C-alpha positions, 0 to 999 in steps of 0.5 A: 547496528549495521545488520539493522541498517541493511535490513532497512536498506533492503526493504526500501529497495523492495519498496522503491521497486514495487512503487516504481512498478505500480506507477505503471498501473496509473496508465493502465487505469488511464487507458481502461477508463478511456476504453469504457468512456469510448465504449459507452458514449461512442459505441453505446455499449458497455463492459462490466469487466472493464469497469471492474478492471478499473476498480482493481487497478485502483485498489492495487494502486492505492493499496500496495502503493501505501508502503511507497507513499510512507518511504517517501514521506508522502503520506498525510501527517497532522504536522501542527507541531512536527514540522517545528521539531528538530531532526532529533525530535522528528525522528523520536516522533516517528520512532514512537509512532511507528512502534506505538501506532503503525506497526501494531495497526498493520498487525491488526489489519493483517489479523483481521483480514485473514479470515475474510480473505480465506473465506473468499479464496475458499470459495474462489469468490467471483463478482456478483455482476454478470460478465464481471472479473471472476476474481474478487478473491484476488482483490480482497487479498489486497488487505493482507498485502497492504498490511504486510508491505506497510508493516515492512516499510514502517519497520524500516522507517522505525529502524532508520529513525532509531538508528539516527537517535542512537547515532548510527547513520541508518 
Protein backbone atom coordinates (compact mmCIF):
# COMPACT_ATOMS: atom_id res chain seq x y z
CA UNK A 1 0.00 0.00 0.00
CA UNK A 2 2.89 2.35 0.70
CA UNK A 3 4.08 1.98 -2.87
CA UNK A 4 0.66 3.03 -4.18
CA UNK A 5 0.66 6.08 -1.91
CA UNK A 6 4.14 7.01 -3.13
CA UNK A 7 3.05 6.64 -6.76
CA UNK A 8 0.07 8.92 -6.13
CA UNK A 9 2.31 11.43 -4.33
CA UNK A 10 4.85 11.43 -7.20
CA UNK A 11 2.09 12.03 -9.76
CA UNK A 12 0.67 14.82 -7.59
CA UNK A 13 4.07 16.52 -7.40
CA UNK A 14 4.47 16.32 -11.18
CA UNK A 15 0.96 17.69 -11.76
CA UNK A 16 1.48 20.48 -9.24
CA UNK A 17 4.78 21.54 -10.80
CA UNK A 18 3.43 21.44 -14.34
CA UNK A 19 0.28 23.32 -13.32
CA UNK A 20 2.28 26.10 -11.68
CA UNK A 21 4.49 26.34 -14.77
CA UNK A 22 1.43 26.45 -17.02
CA UNK A 23 0.02 29.34 -15.01
CA UNK A 24 2.67 31.55 -16.57
CA UNK A 25 0.98 30.96 -19.93
CA UNK A 26 -1.86 33.16 -18.69
CA UNK A 27 0.52 36.10 -18.47
CA UNK A 28 2.05 35.29 -21.85
CA UNK A 29 -1.42 35.01 -23.39
CA UNK A 30 -2.46 38.37 -21.93
CA UNK A 31 0.70 40.04 -23.22
CA UNK A 32 0.34 38.61 -26.73
CA UNK A 33 -3.36 39.55 -26.79
CA UNK A 34 -2.45 43.09 -25.76
CA UNK A 35 0.16 43.23 -28.52
CA UNK A 36 -2.40 42.03 -31.10
CA UNK A 37 -4.88 44.70 -30.00
CA UNK A 38 -2.25 47.45 -30.05
CA UNK A 39 -1.03 46.35 -33.47
CA UNK A 40 -4.53 46.15 -34.92
CA UNK A 41 -6.16 49.25 -33.46
CA UNK A 42 -3.15 51.41 -32.62
CA UNK A 43 -0.90 50.76 -35.59
CA UNK A 44 -3.48 49.50 -38.09
CA UNK A 45 -1.54 46.33 -38.80
CA UNK A 46 -1.88 42.73 -37.80
CA UNK A 47 0.03 39.55 -37.20
CA UNK A 48 -1.42 36.17 -38.06
CA UNK A 49 1.41 34.52 -36.13
CA UNK A 50 0.57 36.49 -32.98
CA UNK A 51 -3.12 35.64 -33.31
CA UNK A 52 -2.30 31.97 -33.72
CA UNK A 53 0.11 32.17 -30.78
CA UNK A 54 -2.86 33.12 -28.60
CA UNK A 55 -4.67 30.02 -29.80
CA UNK A 56 -1.61 27.84 -29.10
CA UNK A 57 -1.17 29.30 -25.61
CA UNK A 58 -4.87 28.86 -24.88
CA UNK A 59 -4.73 25.26 -26.08
CA UNK A 60 -1.67 24.51 -23.94
CA UNK A 61 -3.21 26.11 -20.89
CA UNK A 62 -6.47 24.19 -21.05
CA UNK A 63 -5.33 20.87 -22.46
CA UNK A 64 -2.29 20.52 -20.22
CA UNK A 65 -3.99 22.17 -17.24
CA UNK A 66 -6.82 19.63 -17.05
CA UNK A 67 -4.82 17.33 -14.75
CA UNK A 68 -4.01 20.24 -12.41
CA UNK A 69 -7.70 21.12 -12.33
CA UNK A 70 -8.59 17.53 -11.43
CA UNK A 71 -5.92 17.45 -8.71
CA UNK A 72 -7.41 20.53 -7.07
CA UNK A 73 -10.99 19.23 -7.47
CA UNK A 74 -11.83 22.34 -9.50
CA UNK A 75 -13.42 20.52 -12.43
CA UNK A 76 -17.10 20.69 -13.27
CA UNK A 77 -19.07 18.19 -11.25
CA UNK A 78 -22.79 17.51 -11.26
CA UNK A 79 -23.10 17.23 -7.51
CA UNK A 80 -26.80 17.11 -6.82
CA UNK A 81 -26.20 14.19 -4.48
CA UNK A 82 -22.40 14.15 -4.17
CA UNK A 83 -22.12 17.16 -1.85
CA UNK A 84 -24.36 15.42 0.69
CA UNK A 85 -22.27 12.23 0.80
CA UNK A 86 -19.90 11.40 3.62
CA UNK A 87 -16.14 11.45 2.87
CA UNK A 88 -16.33 7.66 2.51
CA UNK A 89 -19.23 7.93 0.06
CA UNK A 90 -17.33 10.54 -1.94
CA UNK A 91 -14.29 8.25 -2.01
CA UNK A 92 -16.47 5.46 -3.42
CA UNK A 93 -17.90 7.73 -6.12
CA UNK A 94 -14.45 9.08 -7.01
CA UNK A 95 -12.89 5.60 -7.15
CA UNK A 96 -15.67 4.08 -9.21
CA UNK A 97 -15.87 7.13 -11.46
CA UNK A 98 -12.14 7.02 -12.06
CA UNK A 99 -12.09 3.32 -12.90
CA UNK A 100 -15.28 3.20 -14.97
CA UNK A 101 -15.29 6.62 -16.65
CA UNK A 102 -12.21 8.82 -16.44
CA UNK A 103 -9.41 6.29 -16.94
CA UNK A 104 -11.18 4.60 -19.89
CA UNK A 105 -11.97 8.04 -21.39
CA UNK A 106 -8.30 9.00 -21.23
CA UNK A 107 -7.28 5.71 -22.85
CA UNK A 108 -9.90 6.26 -25.56
CA UNK A 109 -8.66 9.82 -26.22
CA UNK A 110 -5.09 8.59 -26.50
CA UNK A 111 -6.07 5.76 -28.84
CA UNK A 112 -8.30 7.93 -31.04
CA UNK A 113 -5.89 10.84 -31.30
CA UNK A 114 -2.77 8.83 -32.02
CA UNK A 115 -3.20 8.40 -35.81
CA UNK A 116 -4.50 11.96 -36.17
CA UNK A 117 -1.41 13.37 -34.47
CA UNK A 118 0.95 10.93 -36.22
CA UNK A 119 -0.41 12.07 -39.60
CA UNK A 120 0.19 15.71 -38.65
CA UNK A 121 3.74 14.89 -37.58
CA UNK A 122 4.40 12.85 -40.75
CA UNK A 123 3.81 15.90 -42.94
CA UNK A 124 4.94 18.44 -40.33
CA UNK A 125 1.57 20.13 -40.71
CA UNK A 126 1.73 23.91 -40.87
CA UNK A 127 -0.76 26.71 -40.61
CA UNK A 128 -3.00 27.18 -43.65
CA UNK A 129 -2.69 30.94 -43.16
CA UNK A 130 0.16 32.85 -44.80
CA UNK A 131 2.42 34.04 -42.01
CA UNK A 132 0.93 31.59 -39.52
CA UNK A 133 2.81 29.35 -37.12
CA UNK A 134 4.38 26.49 -39.08
CA UNK A 135 3.77 23.97 -36.30
CA UNK A 136 0.15 22.79 -36.26
CA UNK A 137 1.53 19.31 -35.59
CA UNK A 138 2.73 20.56 -32.20
CA UNK A 139 -0.70 21.97 -31.39
CA UNK A 140 -2.32 18.64 -32.27
CA UNK A 141 0.17 16.88 -30.00
CA UNK A 142 -1.68 18.43 -27.08
CA UNK A 143 -4.44 15.81 -27.57
CA UNK A 144 -2.39 12.76 -26.55
CA UNK A 145 -0.57 14.83 -23.92
CA UNK A 146 -3.95 15.74 -22.42
CA UNK A 147 -4.87 12.06 -22.35
CA UNK A 148 -1.60 10.99 -20.68
CA UNK A 149 -1.52 13.82 -18.11
CA UNK A 150 -5.17 13.39 -17.21
CA UNK A 151 -4.77 9.60 -17.05
CA UNK A 152 -1.88 9.94 -14.61
CA UNK A 153 -3.76 12.33 -12.35
CA UNK A 154 -6.92 10.22 -12.56
CA UNK A 155 -4.81 7.25 -11.51
CA UNK A 156 -3.44 9.21 -8.54
CA UNK A 157 -6.94 10.29 -7.51
CA UNK A 158 -8.28 6.75 -7.84
CA UNK A 159 -5.37 5.34 -5.83
CA UNK A 160 -5.80 7.97 -3.10
CA UNK A 161 -9.52 7.32 -2.79
CA UNK A 162 -9.02 3.56 -2.83
CA UNK A 163 -6.36 3.81 -0.12
CA UNK A 164 -8.78 5.88 1.94
CA UNK A 165 -11.46 3.21 1.53
CA UNK A 166 -9.16 0.42 2.73
CA UNK A 167 -8.04 2.44 5.72
CA UNK A 168 -4.69 3.73 4.46
CA UNK A 169 -3.94 7.45 4.51
CA UNK A 170 -3.19 7.76 0.74
